C-alpha positions in Angstrom: -5.7 16.3 10.1 -4.2 13.0 11.0 -7.2 11.1 9.7 -7.2 13.0 6.4 -3.5 12.3 6.1 -4.1 8.6 6.6 -6.9 8.5 4.0 -4.7 10.3 1.5 -1.9 7.9 2.1 -4.3 4.9 1.8 -5.6 6.4 -1.5 -2.1 6.4 -2.9 -1.9 2.7 -2.2 -5.3 1.9 -3.9 -4.5 4.1 -6.9 -1.0 2.5 -7.1 -2.7 -0.8 -7.7 -4.5 0.6 -10.7 -1.0 1.7 -12.0 0.3 -1.7 -11.1 -2.0 -3.2 -13.6 -0.7 -1.0 -16.3 2.9 -1.9 -15.3 2.4 -5.7 -15.0 3.5 -5.8 -11.3 2.8 -9.5 -11.1 5.8 -10.1 -13.3 8.0 -8.9 -10.5 6.3 -10.6 -7.5 8.3 -13.8 -6.7 5.3 -16.1 -6.2 3.5 -14.9 -9.4 6.3 -14.4 -11.9 6.9 -18.1 -12.4 3.3 -18.6 -13.4 1.8 -18.3 -17.0 1.0 -14.6 -17.7 -2.8 -14.8 -17.7 -2.8 -17.0 -14.6 -0.5 -14.6 -12.7 -2.5 -11.6 -13.8 -5.8 -13.2 -12.8 -4.5 -14.2 -9.3 -3.0 -10.7 -8.9 -6.3 -9.0 -9.7 -8.6 -11.5 -7.8 -6.4 -11.4 -4.7 -7.1 -7.7 -4.4 -10.8 -8.1 -3.9 -10.7 -9.8 -0.4 -7.5 -7.8 0.4 -9.2 -4.5 -0.2 -12.4 -5.6 1.5 -10.5 -6.6 4.6 -8.4 -3.5 4.7 -11.4 -1.2 4.3 -13.2 -3.0 7.1 -10.1 -2.8 9.4 -9.1 0.8 8.8 -12.7 1.9 9.3 -13.5 -0.4 12.2 -15.7 0.9 15.0 -13.3 -0.7 17.4 -10.7 2.1 18.1 -7.9 -0.3 18.9 -8.5 -2.3 15.7 -8.8 0.8 13.6 -5.6 2.4 15.1 -3.5 -0.8 14.7 -4.8 -1.3 11.2 -3.9 2.2 10.1 -0.5 1.9 11.6 0.0 -1.4 9.7 -1.1 0.2 6.4 1.2 3.2 7.0 4.1 0.9 7.8 3.3 -1.2 4.7 3.4 2.0 2.6 6.9 2.7 3.8 8.1 -0.9 3.3 6.3 -0.9 -0.1 8.4 2.1 -1.2 11.6 0.2 -0.1 10.5 -2.9 -2.1 10.1 -0.8 -5.2 13.6 0.6 -4.8 14.9 -2.9 -4.4 13.1 -4.3 -7.4 13.7 -1.3 -9.7 16.6 -3.1 -11.5 14.5 -6.3 -12.1 14.2 -6.9 -15.8 10.4 -7.0 -15.6 10.1 -3.8 -13.6 8.1 -1.3 -15.6 7.2 1.5 -13.1 8.6 4.8 -14.3 7.5 8.4 -14.6 6.0 11.0 -12.4 2.7 9.3 -11.8 4.1 5.9 -10.7 6.8 7.6 -8.6 4.3 9.9 -6.9 2.0 7.1 -6.0 4.8 4.8 -4.7 7.0 7.3 -2.9 4.3 9.8 -2.1 2.5 7.0 -0.3 5.7 6.1 1.5 6.3 9.7 2.5 2.7 10.1 3.7 2.9 6.8 5.6 6.1 8.0 7.3 4.5 11.3 8.3 1.4 9.4 9.6 3.6 7.1 11.7 5.5 10.1 13.1 2.3 11.8 14.0 0.9 8.7 15.7 4.2 8.2 17.5 4.0 11.7 19.0 0.2 11.8 19.7 -1.2 11.7 23.2 -3.4 8.7 24.0 -7.1 9.4 23.9 -9.5 7.1 25.8 -6.9 4.3 26.0 -6.5 4.0 22.2 
């Protein structure tokens, strides 16, 4: 169950990035919003290729310690990501609204929280 919960949480993050394209998220990110529109969008999209490749490799690592730590980091990021969206919701360029966007952002944060709670209370198995 814990593994399925993690992958569902992770899927909300990946799907949110599709929604982020529709909502021009780069216009809110401090390092990107000062750049010309097309440059910022290109960097935003291109940066996700190595980021997603790295995340997939880490969360599916054969090394149990690496896999567990990576999944904890992704779950923690989902929670922090939800907080960031709350903090930026009054930014003039913030476009996220509606049930889909909210479900992906805050559903991911909720699932990340549940995953962290389950990991916190789990019994260690084989030193992992």
